[in-house]
C-alpha positions in Angstrom: -61.4 -10.2 -123.3 -58.3 -10.4 -121.2 -56.2 -11.9 -124.1 -56.8 -9.1 -126.5 -56.0 -6.8 -123.5 -52.9 -8.5 -122.8 -51.8 -7.9 -126.8 -52.8 -4.8 -126.4 -50.5 -3.8 -123.7 -47.5 -5.8 -124.6 -46.3 -4.3 -127.8 -42.4 -5.5 -127.3 -44.3 -8.7 -127.2 -45.8 -8.9 -130.0 -43.2 -6.7 -132.3 -40.6 -9.9 -131.2 -43.6 -12.2 -133.5 -43.0 -10.4 -136.1 -40.6 -10.7 -139.2 -38.3 -7.6 -139.5 -40.3 -6.7 -143.0 -43.5 -7.1 -143.5 -44.5 -6.0 -147.0 -41.6 -5.5 -149.5 -41.9 -3.4 -152.9 -39.9 -4.0 -156.4 -38.0 -0.3 -155.4 -37.2 -1.5 -151.8 -35.1 -5.3 -153.0 -33.5 -3.0 -155.6 -32.5 -0.8 -152.7 -31.8 -3.9 -150.6 -29.2 -5.7 -153.7 -27.9 -2.5 -154.5 -26.3 -2.0 -150.6 -25.9 -5.8 -150.5 -23.2 -5.6 -154.3 -21.3 -2.3 -152.6 -21.2 -4.6 -149.4 -19.6 -7.3 -151.1 -20.2 -11.0 -150.7 -22.3 -13.4 -152.6 -24.5 -11.6 -154.7 -21.4 -9.5 -155.8 -20.2 -12.7 -157.0 -23.3 -13.7 -158.3 -24.1 -10.6 -160.7 -19.8 -10.7 -162.0 -20.8 -14.3 -162.8 -23.5 -12.7 -165.2 -21.1 -9.8 -166.4 -18.0 -12.7 -167.5 -15.8 -10.4 -165.2 -14.0 -10.7 -161.5 -15.8 -9.5 -158.4 -12.9 -7.8 -157.3 -13.5 -4.9 -160.7 -17.1 -4.0 -159.4 -16.9 -0.3 -160.2 -20.4 0.7 -158.3 -24.2 0.3 -158.7 -27.1 2.0 -159.4 -31.1 2.8 -158.5 -33.6 3.5 -161.2 -30.8 5.6 -163.6 -32.9 7.3 -166.2 -32.0 7.2 -170.0 -34.2 8.0 -173.5 -35.7 5.1 -173.9 -36.7 4.8 -170.0 -35.7 3.9 -167.0 -33.2 1.1 -165.6 -34.6 -0.7 -161.9 -30.1 -1.1 -161.4 -27.1 -0.9 -163.2 -24.2 -2.7 -162.3 -20.6 -1.8 -163.8 -17.5 -4.1 -163.8 -13.9 -2.9 -165.2 -10.3 -2.3 -163.8 -11.1 1.4 -163.8 -13.1 2.1 -166.6 -16.5 0.1 -167.8 -15.9 -3.3 -169.1 -19.1 -4.9 -168.5 -22.6 -3.9 -167.0 -25.5 -5.4 -167.0 -28.9 -3.7 -167.0 -31.0 -5.2 -164.7 -35.3 -5.2 -165.0 -36.7 -6.5 -161.2 -40.6 -7.2 -161.4 -42.1 -9.2 -158.3 -45.8 -9.4 -160.2 -46.5 -6.2 -162.3 -46.7 -6.9 -166.2 -44.1 -5.5 -168.3 -44.4 -1.6 -169.6 -45.6 -1.3 -173.4 -42.3 -2.7 -175.0 -40.5 -2.2 -172.0 -38.1 -5.2 -172.9 -37.3 -3.9 -175.8 -36.1 -0.8 -174.4 -33.8 -2.2 -172.5 -32.3 -3.6 -175.4 -32.5 -0.4 -177.5 -30.5 1.2 -174.1 -27.9 -1.8 -174.1 -27.0 -1.5 -177.9 -26.4 2.4 -176.9 -23.4 2.2 -174.7 -22.4 -1.0 -176.2 -21.7 1.8 -178.7 -20.1 4.2 -176.4 -16.7 3.9 -175.9 -15.0 2.3 -173.6 -17.6 -0.5 -175.4 -18.7 -2.0 -172.6 -20.0 -5.5 -172.6 -23.8 -5.6 -171.8 -26.3 -7.6 -170.6 -29.7 -6.9 -169.9 -30.7 -9.2 -166.7 -34.2 -10.3 -165.7 -34.4 -9.9 -162.3 -37.8 -12.0 -160.7 -39.3 -15.2 -159.3 -38.7 -18.4 -161.8 -42.3 -18.4 -163.0 -42.3 -14.7 -164.9 -40.0 -16.2 -167.1 -42.7 -17.5 -169.2 -44.2 -14.3 -169.6 -43.8 -12.9 -173.5 -41.3 -10.6 -173.5 -38.7 -12.1 -171.3 -37.2 -14.0 -173.8 -35.4 -10.1 -174.8 -33.4 -10.4 -171.6 -29.6 -12.0 -172.5 -30.3 -13.7 -168.2 -32.6 -14.3 -165.7 -31.5 -14.3 -162.9 -34.3 -15.9 -160.5 -35.4 -14.9 -156.4 -35.6 -18.4 -155.5 -32.0 -19.0 -156.8 -30.8 -15.3 -155.0 -32.4 -16.5 -151.7 -30.1 -19.9 -152.0 -27.6 -18.2 -152.4 -27.8 -15.4 -149.5 -29.3 -17.9 -146.5 -25.9 -19.9 -147.7 -23.5 -17.1 -146.9 -24.7 -17.5 -143.2 -24.4 -14.1 -142.4 -26.7 -12.5 -140.6 -26.8 -9.1 -143.3 -27.2 -11.5 -146.2 -29.8 -13.7 -144.2 -32.2 -10.5 -143.9 -32.0 -9.9 -147.7 -32.5 -13.7 -148.4 -36.2 -13.4 -146.2 -36.9 -10.3 -147.4 -37.0 -11.7 -150.8 -39.4 -14.7 -149.5 -41.2 -11.7 -148.3 -41.6 -10.2 -151.4 -42.4 -13.7 -153.7 -45.2 -15.0 -150.2 -46.4 -11.9 -150.0 -46.6 -10.2 -153.4 -50.0 -8.6 -155.1 -51.9 -10.8 -157.3 -51.9 -8.5 -159.9 -54.6 -8.7 -162.4 -54.1 -5.7 -165.3 -57.5 -4.0 -165.6 -59.2 -5.2 -168.6 -60.4 -3.0 -171.8 -63.0 -3.4 -173.3 -62.2 -2.4 -177.2 -58.7 -4.5 -176.6 -60.3 -7.8 -175.8 -63.0 -7.4 -178.3 -60.1 -7.3 -181.1 -58.8 -10.2 -179.7 -61.7 -12.3 -179.6 -62.2 -11.0 -183.3 -59.1 -12.0 -184.7 -59.5 -15.5 -182.1 -62.4 -15.9 -184.0 -61.0 -15.6 -187.7 -58.0 -17.6 -186.7 -59.8 -20.7 -185.4 -62.1 -20.4 -189.1 -60.2 -19.6 -191.5 -56.8 -20.6 -190.1 -56.7 -23.0 -187.2 -53.2 -24.9 -187.8 -51.7 -21.3 -186.4 -52.7 -22.3 -182.7 -54.1 -19.0 -181.6 -54.5 -19.2 -178.0 -58.2 -18.7 -176.9 -57.7 -15.3 -175.6 -59.2 -14.0 -171.9 -59.5 -10.7 -171.3 -56.9 -8.6 -172.2 -54.9 -4.8 -170.4 -54.9 -1.9 -172.8 -51.1 -2.1 -173.8 -51.9 -5.8 -174.9 -50.9 -5.5 -178.9 -48.7 -8.3 -179.5 -50.6 -11.9 -180.5 -48.0 -14.8 -180.1 -49.1 -18.2 -182.4 -46.8 -21.4 -182.4 -48.7 -23.4 -184.9 -47.4 -27.3 -185.2 -44.7 -28.6 -186.6 -42.2 -25.3 -185.4 -38.7 -26.7 -184.9 -36.9 -24.9 -182.4 -34.6 -22.5 -184.3 -31.8 -20.6 -182.0 -34.4 -21.1 -179.1 -37.6 -21.5 -180.6 -39.6 -19.8 -183.5 -43.4 -18.1 -183.0 -45.4 -16.2 -185.7 -46.8 -12.9 -183.8 -49.4 -10.4 -184.9 -47.8 -6.7 -183.6 -48.8 -3.6 -183.0 -46.4 -0.5 -182.7 -47.0 3.0 -181.4 -49.6 5.6 -180.4 -52.8 4.1 -179.4 -55.2 4.5 -182.3 -55.5 4.5 -185.6 -51.5 5.8 -186.1 -50.5 2.7 -184.8 -48.5 0.2 -187.8 -49.6 -3.5 -187.9 -47.0 -5.9 -189.6 -46.9 -9.6 -188.2 -44.3 -11.4 -188.0 -41.9 -14.7 -188.0 -39.6 -14.4 -185.1 -36.3 -16.3 -184.1 -35.7 -16.4 -180.6 -32.4 -15.4 -179.7 -30.9 -14.9 -183.6 -29.4 -11.9 -184.5 -29.9 -10.3 -187.5 -27.0 -10.9 -190.2 -27.7 -14.5 -189.4 -31.2 -14.6 -190.0 -30.6 -13.0 -193.3 -27.4 -14.9 -194.3 -29.9 -18.2 -193.6 -32.5 -17.0 -195.3 -30.7 -15.4 -198.5 -32.7 -15.9 -201.6 -35.6 -17.4 -199.9 -37.8 -14.7 -199.3 -40.5 -12.9 -201.1 -40.9 -9.9 -202.8 -43.0 -8.0 -199.4 -41.0 -10.3 -196.9 -37.9 -8.5 -194.9 -35.6 -8.4 -191.6 -36.0 -6.7 -188.9 -34.8 -6.7 -185.6 -37.3 -7.5 -182.6 -35.4 -6.8 -179.8 -33.2 -10.1 -178.5 -34.2 -12.0 -181.7 -35.2 -11.6 -185.5 -38.1 -11.5 -187.7 -39.2 -12.0 -191.5 -41.5 -9.5 -191.3 -45.3 -8.5 -193.3 -46.3 -4.9 -193.4 -50.7 -5.2 -193.2 -53.6 -3.2 -193.0 -53.7 -0.9 -189.9 -55.6 -2.5 -186.3 -56.8 0.0 -184.1 -57.3 -1.9 -180.7 -59.6 1.0 -179.7 -62.0 1.3 -182.4 -64.9 -1.4 -183.2 -63.5 -4.6 -183.7 -66.4 -5.4 -186.9 -65.6 -2.5 -189.2 -61.7 -3.7 -190.0 -62.9 -7.5 -189.9 -61.2 -7.2 -194.0 -57.7 -6.2 -191.6 -58.4 -8.7 -189.3 -58.8 -11.2 -192.3 -55.2 -10.0 -193.9 -53.3 -10.2 -191.1 -54.8 -13.7 -189.9 -54.0 -14.6 -193.5 -50.1 -13.7 -193.9 -49.7 -14.6 -189.8 -50.8 -18.1 -191.6 -48.3 -17.0 -194.8 -45.9 -16.8 -192.7 -46.1 -21.0 -190.7 -46.9 -22.1 -194.6 -43.4 -20.2 -195.9 -41.4 -21.6 -192.5 -42.4 -25.3 -192.7 -41.4 -25.0 -196.9 -38.0 -23.7 -196.3 -37.0 -24.0 -192.8 -34.9 -27.5 -192.7 -33.0 -25.7 -195.5 -32.6 -22.5 -192.9 -31.4 -24.9 -190.2 -28.8 -26.6 -192.7 -27.5 -22.9 -193.6 -27.5 -22.0 -189.5 -25.5 -24.7 -188.2 -23.2 -24.0 -191.2 
């Protein structure tokens, strides 16, 4: 009892034994990094390297900048008098991407680049290293890991940088283990697609699905024999549009980090009549439209549409294996 009583009556001792930041949210990190960038120092130099700009040409940093395609967590600008380089930064600790969130960053970047004075724009994922392996992260031009920032800040050996370094550690160590709420209809449709793919197109190597949240409508497969071109190649069954029967479904043979024009050049004269080239975020794809899948409807009545999507996915797999060597030679040329 005496020990407990002493703790209750000695709040200063308790306070002195606590870290300055007990819990850090993503928005807190945005504000702290924005303040650090305005103060200068090692963090500004690190961001300038990503922007291919001079640290002294820092024009400003803005938190929660709203645009037509959504909100950017942090915008960082560099230039000698006017905007020459911009970083659009998405900060993630543990939360999942919102639907099409990386692609919306790319759309904002394209619009900024098309607007005078036509700055260079890079989309940056600010997150723990493990986050970069999540689907959609390849859309970003650069990944700035919390671990690297902690090391940069800790090496500065000043109290302000040390405080931010500790806050980033606290964010990583104390982040909640986010588990998205599973959606029964979406999960059932994924499992139905997996059953068909396993039986009728096993060489697609579709991973077995666990429980899926409502917005999970991109199914990635990386079959055996898919040699990397421009960073990697995948087969993706995608749904776009509002949830429900208004969705559009297509199958992509997706080449990471490749521009549409480059893929058009590499595949010239080889595409079938129902295949076309599309931009997919930072990637480019050979695309085939298929019957729409409704992720909010029962799976059994959609079996014919599921079979068609899987069949076309496997067709693109075979198509890549047949023509991939020719495309690689043109790509290198």
